[in-house]
C-alpha positions in Angstrom: 18.4 14.8 -20.1 15.0 16.0 -21.5 13.5 19.2 -20.8 9.9 19.7 -19.1 7.1 18.1 -20.8 3.7 19.5 -21.3 1.0 17.0 -20.5 -2.2 19.4 -21.2 -2.9 22.7 -20.6 -1.8 23.8 -17.2 -0.1 20.4 -16.2 3.8 19.5 -17.0 6.3 17.2 -15.8 9.5 18.6 -14.5 10.9 15.8 -13.0 11.7 11.9 -13.2 14.0 9.4 -14.4 14.7 11.2 -17.7 13.9 15.0 -17.0 15.9 15.4 -13.6 17.7 12.2 -11.9 17.5 8.4 -12.4 16.5 8.0 -8.8 13.7 10.5 -9.0 10.0 9.8 -8.8 7.7 11.7 -11.6 7.6 15.2 -10.3 4.8 17.5 -12.0 3.8 21.1 -12.1 0.3 22.6 -12.1 0.3 26.4 -13.5 -2.2 28.5 -13.1 -2.9 32.3 -13.5 0.8 32.9 -13.0 1.2 30.4 -9.9 2.5 27.0 -9.7 2.1 23.6 -7.5 4.7 21.0 -7.6 3.3 17.5 -6.9 6.4 15.5 -5.2 9.9 16.6 -4.9 12.2 13.8 -6.3 15.0 12.2 -4.2 17.4 15.0 -4.1 20.2 14.6 -6.9 18.0 16.3 -9.6 16.7 19.2 -7.9 18.2 21.8 -9.6 17.3 20.4 -12.9 13.6 20.3 -11.7 13.9 23.8 -10.6 15.5 24.7 -14.4 12.9 23.1 -16.1 10.2 25.1 -14.0 12.1 28.4 -15.1 12.2 27.2 -18.6 8.3 27.3 -18.6 8.7 30.8 -17.9 7.5 30.8 -14.3 9.7 32.2 -11.4 10.7 30.0 -8.7 8.9 32.5 -6.2 5.6 31.8 -8.3 5.3 28.1 -6.7 3.0 28.4 -4.3 2.8 24.9 -2.8 4.7 21.5 -3.1 2.2 18.7 -2.4 3.6 15.4 -1.1 1.8 12.2 -2.2 3.8 10.2 0.5 7.1 10.5 2.4 9.2 7.8 0.6 12.7 9.5 -0.1 12.3 9.4 -3.9 9.2 11.6 -3.4 10.4 13.9 -0.7 14.6 13.9 -0.8 14.8 17.0 -2.9 12.1 18.7 -0.4 14.3 21.0 1.6 16.3 22.3 -1.4 13.1 22.9 -3.4 11.3 24.7 -0.3 14.2 26.8 0.5 14.5 27.9 -3.3 10.8 28.4 -4.0 9.7 29.3 -0.6 6.6 27.2 -1.2 4.3 26.0 1.6 4.5 22.1 2.1 1.4 20.1 2.3 0.9 16.6 3.1 -1.4 14.2 4.8 -1.2 14.1 8.7 -0.4 10.6 8.7 2.4 11.3 6.8 3.9 13.7 9.1 6.2 11.0 11.1 8.0 10.3 7.7 8.3 14.2 6.1 8.6 16.2 9.2 10.1 13.9 11.6 12.2 11.9 9.0 11.6 8.5 10.6 14.1 6.4 8.5 11.8 3.1 8.3 9.0 5.6 6.9 11.0 7.2 4.4 12.9 3.8 3.1 15.7 6.3 2.6 18.2 3.4 3.1 16.7 1.4 0.3 18.6 4.5 -2.0 21.7 4.7 0.3 20.3 8.0 1.2 19.7 10.2 4.2 16.9 12.5 4.8 16.4 15.4 6.9 12.8 16.2 8.2 11.1 19.4 6.8 8.5 21.2 8.3 5.1 20.7 7.1 2.9 24.0 6.5 -0.5 22.5 5.4 -1.6 19.3 7.1 -4.6 17.7 5.3 -7.1 15.8 7.2 -9.8 13.6 5.6 -9.8 14.4 1.7 -9.4 18.4 1.8 -7.1 20.1 -0.6 -5.7 23.7 -1.6 -6.8 26.2 -4.3 -4.2 27.6 -7.1 -6.3 30.6 -8.0 -9.7 29.5 -9.4 -8.5 25.9 -9.7 -9.6 23.6 -6.8 -6.8 20.8 -6.1 -8.3 17.9 -4.4 -6.1 15.7 -2.2 -8.3 12.6 -1.3 -6.6 9.8 1.3 -5.7 7.1 -0.5 -3.6 4.6 2.0 -2.5 1.3 1.3 1.3 2.0 -0.1 1.6 4.1 3.0 -0.7 5.4 5.8 -1.1 8.8 4.7 -0.8 8.6 0.8 -2.6 11.0 -1.2 -3.8 11.1 -4.8 -4.3 14.7 -6.0 -6.6 15.6 -8.8 -7.9 18.7 -10.4 -10.9 19.4 -13.4 -9.3 21.7 -16.4 -11.3 22.6 -19.2 -13.3 19.4 -19.4 -10.7 16.9 -17.9 -9.8 15.2 -14.8 -6.3 14.8 -14.3 -5.0 12.5 -11.5 -1.9 12.1 -9.9 -1.6 8.6 -8.9 1.7 8.0 -7.4 2.9 4.3 -6.9 -0.3 2.7 -7.7 1.7 -0.4 -8.6 3.4 -0.5 -5.1 5.7 -2.0 -3.8 4.5 -2.9 -0.2 6.1 -3.4 2.8 4.9 -3.7 6.8 8.0 -1.8 7.5 6.2 1.4 6.2 2.7 0.2 7.1 1.5 -1.1 3.7 -2.2 -2.5 4.1 -3.5 -4.3 1.1 -7.1 -3.9 1.8 -6.7 -0.3 2.4 -5.1 -0.3 -1.1 -7.9 -2.0 -2.8 -10.1 0.2 -1.5 -8.2 3.2 -2.4 -7.8 1.9 -6.1 -11.6 1.7 -6.2 -12.1 5.1 -5.2 -9.5 6.3 -7.6 -11.8 4.4 -10.2 -14.8 5.9 -9.2 -13.2 9.4 -10.1 -13.2 8.4 -13.8 -10.0 10.4 -14.7 -9.2 11.3 -18.0 -5.5 11.5 -17.5 -3.1 9.8 -15.4 -0.1 11.3 -14.2 1.5 8.2 -12.3 4.6 8.4 -10.2 7.1 6.3 -12.2 5.8 5.0 -15.2 4.5 8.4 -16.8 1.3 9.4 -18.5 -1.7 7.4 -19.3 -4.8 8.6 -21.4 -7.4 8.6 -22.6 -9.7 7.4 -19.5 -10.0 4.0 -20.8 -6.2 3.6 -20.5 -6.3 5.0 -16.9 -9.2 2.4 -15.9 -7.3 -0.4 -17.6 -4.1 0.5 -15.8 -5.5 0.8 -12.5 -7.4 -2.2 -12.7 -4.6 -4.2 -14.2 -2.8 -3.7 -10.7 -6.1 -4.4 -8.7 -6.3 -8.2 -10.5 -2.3 -8.8 -10.1 -2.8 -8.3 -6.1 -6.0 -9.6 -5.6 -4.9 -12.8 -7.0 
């Protein structure tokens, strides 16, 4: 397995199929003023590798202030309980994802698709609308972008003149089992395009930059699913 990857100042990838475990989504770390935020938590089998990658960057586990969950699928939340226990971080998600993340409803977590079980984890900060959290002097915005799931969010931050977007599972998949809605998804993708992000940290396929590549990536899926 590879070690943590620096994407740009303050932003690292610390988990994913080549960094922690094959089942994991991409897990990202935002670091600022000696504190950290994790974006998503992986499926669970690679949790210790994620923690080791954080420590390899010189950040203590106790410095991780928040774990922001983009949605409640098992490959994004399966490692949540262990990561939260080891860091003491506050768990953050949109209120419409509480049935998956906090209550652990099997259809919503899609755990059976991975042959896994998920125990719900208490959520400390419940988001409504497009609110977010602060990390030192950085504002992490968490716009609601439903479509893949009902309560999906796509966090973004502005650092050193660049906008970094964490657009997990832009590509889908979509299922009525977990409340997918293609009209909402198309509206959400247009919302992301309007952000004009310079870097996209995607949920499974890695990093896209500069802004023209981010735009091309999102528009490509819009064309695919509008047919």
